Structure formats: structure tokens, C-alpha cells
N, C-alpha and C positions, 0 to 999 in steps of 0.2 A: 507494502499498498504505500503512494503515497503522500506523503503527508508531511506536514511543515507547524510550525512550531512560530510563531512572531513575539516577539515581547521585551520590549519601547523604553524606552530608563530618558528620562528628560535629563539633562546636567546644564544647566542654567540654561546658551540655545544651544545646544547642542543634543540632537535626540539617539541617540540607542537602541540600534536594533538587534538583538542578541539574534539570531536563526538557531531554530534545528529541523533538521532532517533534509527532506530534500527538495533543491527551489526546483522546481519542473515545471511545460507545460501545464494550461489547468486549473485548479484550484488555489496549488501550491502561490502561481504567481502572480491567479489573478487577487487576490487575497492581501500580499504585498504589495502586490499595485494599488487596493483605491489604499489600504492603512499610507500606505504613503501618500501619494494622490492626498490625503484626508490630509493631514501632517502638513503639507506644504504649500495647501490653499489659508491651509491658518498663517503664510508665514513660517514655517522651517527650513531649512538651507539649507540647513552644516546637520555631516550623518556622517553615524558608523556604523557600520557594516560589522554584528563578532561574525566568524563564519565558519568557529572551532569547530563546529558543530553540524557541519552542514553536512552529511555523505552524498549527497551528488548532487548537480547540476546538470542540465540542457539549454542548446545552444537557448531554450526562449530564458531560464533563471540569465542564462550573459547578455541576452538581449538585453534583460531589463534595468539591470546593473548600471552597463551602458546606459538605456535612457536616463537612470536616472541619472550617473555621474553629469550628463549633460543636463539637465534639465534644473540642476543644482546649480553650477558650471554658469547656465548663462545669467540665473538670479542675485550669482555673487558669493556664494559659498559650495560646498566641497562634500562630497560621498571617500569617505576612508575606508578601505576594508584593515578587518584584523583575524590573522592566522589565518589565511585557508588552508587549504587541505589539500595536500601533491593533489592527488585529481585536479581543484580549481586550477590552484593555479599552474598543472599544464593543458585545459583548457584555456586558462585563457591566450596565454603566452603559445597556444599554438594558433589558435585564432588573431597576435600579433595584436593585444589591446591589454601585456600586462603592464607598458609601460604605461601609459592614458590614467590606473591608481594608483596614490599611498599604501602603504600596506605597510602597519606595522606587525611586533607582534604581542604587543597588548595592547588591548582597551586604555589600560590608560592615559600611556602613551598617546594613542589616537589622540583621541578629548584635546587631552595635555595641545596637542598640537594647533589644536583651533588659537589657542592664543599667538602662538610666535608666528602667525600668517598675517 
């Protein structure tokens, strides 16, 4: 079963999104898109996605990450990734997308990096 658990914590202006499970076509991608769309509609544009517990990601999941990264950048913000699995890192690398993302090993490090931007 392809399920995705989404937990969102707010740290000042930063939305820390912890994902666990499969970020794949269908309900998982649609649910995450709806949550992020709701946050951006209320002015959020700084996101940290903790990918530590992502077990699988397909092209729809990658497409959603790219879309979120692009829209946050246009709004003057950023999307930063935390601890993507080897599979996710390899997939981003194969698609030549790895250089587009700031990647951190710890969530707190990613959150703190916004103050330095």
C-alpha cells in the first residue's frame, strides 16, 4: 500500500514538513500538494522537507518537489531537503535535479540556514 504520512511543524516563518512512506502518484502526491497549496495560499514560502523516512519516490513525487521549489523561489522563499534516502538522492541525480536543491543532513541545520540566507 502506498501511504504517505505528513507532519507539519511551524518554526517562525518556516514550515518543517516531515514525510514518511511513499511519495508516489495518486493520493500521496495529491495530499501533499493540497497541504502545501493551503500553506502557500496563507503566505508560507519557506519549507524544509525532512525526507528521512521516505521509502519510495516516483516521477510524480519528484515533479511535485520541483514544482514546490519553483513556486517558493518565485515567492522569494526556498525549499530545503533533509536527509533524502539513497534511492531518492540517486533518482534526483539521474534526473539532473540534485544541484537544484539545498540538502542538509539535519533538520535543525536546514531551519537555521534560512537565517543566513
